[in-house]
C-alpha positions as CSV (number, residue, x, y, z in Angstrom):
1,M,60.8,54.9,174.0
2,S,60.6,58.5,172.6
3,K,60.6,59.1,168.8
4,A,63.1,61.8,167.2
5,V,62.1,63.2,163.5
6,F,65.1,65.1,162.0
7,Y,63.7,67.2,159.2
8,H,66.1,68.6,156.7
9,A,66.4,69.8,153.0
10,G,69.8,68.1,152.1
11,C,71.8,71.4,152.2
12,P,75.3,71.2,153.9
13,I,74.3,72.7,156.9
14,C,71.5,70.1,157.3
15,V,73.6,67.1,156.5
16,D,76.5,68.3,158.9
17,A,73.5,68.8,161.7
18,E,72.1,65.2,160.9
19,Q,75.4,63.5,161.4
20,M,76.4,65.3,164.6
21,I,73.0,65.3,166.3
22,L,71.8,61.8,165.7
23,D,75.2,60.3,166.6
24,Y,74.6,61.8,170.1
25,L,71.1,60.3,170.7
26,D,70.7,57.4,173.0
27,K,69.6,54.8,170.7
28,S,68.4,52.7,173.7
29,K,65.9,55.4,174.5
30,T,65.1,57.1,171.3
31,T,63.9,55.8,167.6
32,T,65.0,58.0,165.1
33,E,63.5,59.0,161.6
34,V,65.4,61.2,159.2
35,V,62.9,63.2,156.7
36,H,64.5,64.8,153.7
37,L,61.7,67.4,152.8
38,G,63.4,68.4,149.7
39,T,62.9,64.6,148.2
40,D,59.8,63.9,150.3
41,Q,57.7,67.1,150.1
42,N,54.5,65.4,151.0
43,R,55.8,65.6,154.5
44,I,56.2,69.4,154.6
45,E,52.7,69.8,156.0
46,E,53.2,67.3,158.5
47,A,56.4,69.2,159.5
48,E,54.5,72.5,159.8
49,K,51.9,70.9,162.0
50,V,54.2,69.9,164.5
51,G,56.0,73.3,164.7
52,V,59.0,73.4,162.2
53,K,59.6,76.8,160.9
54,S,63.0,76.1,159.3
55,V,65.2,73.2,158.8
56,P,67.3,71.4,160.0
57,A,65.1,70.8,162.7
58,L,64.9,67.7,165.4
59,V,61.5,67.1,166.8
60,I,61.4,65.1,170.0
61,G,58.0,64.3,171.3
62,E,56.2,68.0,171.3
63,N,59.7,69.8,171.3
64,V,60.9,71.3,168.3
65,Y,64.6,72.2,168.2
66,H,65.7,74.4,165.2
67,I,69.2,73.9,164.6
68,N,71.4,76.6,163.0
69,Y,69.5,78.0,160.0
70,G,69.4,76.3,156.5
71,A,66.3,77.2,154.9
72,S,62.6,78.2,155.8
73,L,59.8,75.7,154.9
74,D,58.6,78.5,152.6
75,D,61.9,78.0,150.8
76,V,61.7,74.2,150.7
77,K,58.2,74.2,149.4
78,G,59.8,76.3,146.4
């Protein structure tokens, strides 16, 4: 089973993307985790290491999918 991690910062673009994208993933094949970097800032370094440049972003395996553009990780670090 693959793992998908959805990183976001809580902005309206991120919330919309989370609701739409995660509903389409096949839950019998993929486990999902949602990481709100605005409230869980200790996970920003992890996001950077896997290749996330901006949020919202979906990471499946080693693939990073940047969805629309809500904020750069530098903006999230604030």
